C-alpha positions in Angstrom: 91.2 -32.5 184.2 93.1 -35.4 185.7 95.6 -37.8 184.3 94.3 -39.9 181.4 93.7 -43.6 181.9 96.3 -46.0 180.6 94.3 -46.8 177.4 93.4 -43.1 176.7 95.4 -40.8 174.5 97.4 -38.0 176.1 95.9 -34.6 175.6 97.6 -32.5 172.9 100.1 -30.1 174.5 99.5 -26.3 174.2 101.9 -24.9 171.7 101.8 -21.1 171.4 102.4 -19.8 167.9 102.6 -16.1 166.8 99.4 -14.8 165.3 99.1 -11.9 162.9 98.8 -9.5 165.9 102.3 -10.6 167.1 104.1 -9.7 163.9 104.5 -6.0 164.9 105.8 -6.9 168.3 108.1 -9.8 167.4 108.8 -9.2 163.7 109.0 -11.8 161.0 112.3 -13.0 159.4 112.3 -14.4 155.9 113.4 -18.0 155.6 116.5 -18.8 153.6 116.0 -20.4 150.2 117.2 -23.8 151.5 117.0 -25.1 155.0 119.4 -27.6 156.6 118.4 -31.2 157.2 117.5 -32.1 160.8 119.8 -34.5 162.6 117.1 -36.3 164.6 119.7 -38.4 166.5 121.5 -35.3 167.7 118.2 -33.7 168.6 116.9 -36.7 170.5 118.1 -35.6 174.0 116.1 -32.3 173.5 112.9 -33.9 172.4 110.0 -35.0 174.6 109.7 -38.7 175.4 106.0 -38.0 176.4 104.8 -36.2 173.3 105.4 -37.0 169.6 104.2 -35.3 166.5 101.8 -37.4 164.5 99.9 -36.7 161.3 96.4 -35.5 161.9 95.1 -38.5 159.9 96.3 -40.7 162.7 94.4 -38.9 165.5 91.5 -40.8 167.0 88.1 -39.0 166.7 88.2 -37.8 170.3 91.4 -35.9 169.6 90.2 -34.0 166.5 88.1 -31.4 168.4 91.1 -30.8 170.6 93.3 -30.2 167.6 90.7 -27.8 166.2 90.7 -25.8 169.4 94.5 -25.5 169.3 94.5 -24.5 165.6 91.7 -22.0 166.3 93.6 -20.4 169.2 96.9 -20.1 167.3 95.4 -18.9 163.9 95.7 -15.2 163.2 
């Protein structure tokens, strides 16, 4: 796996997510009834300039199997 060409999409980054097996080890905390709004301007310095979240509907067909692999690996 090399660097993608300029006109090719970047590969999706690996993002580990707890599975059902991880619950006993890490525990699960209930979410509060309301969550605070995100201040994206304040968070900008901590966000990646290389990767951005996009809706799955905007992926090109070549990226869909890669997304499916990530979902399969992280699903419990």
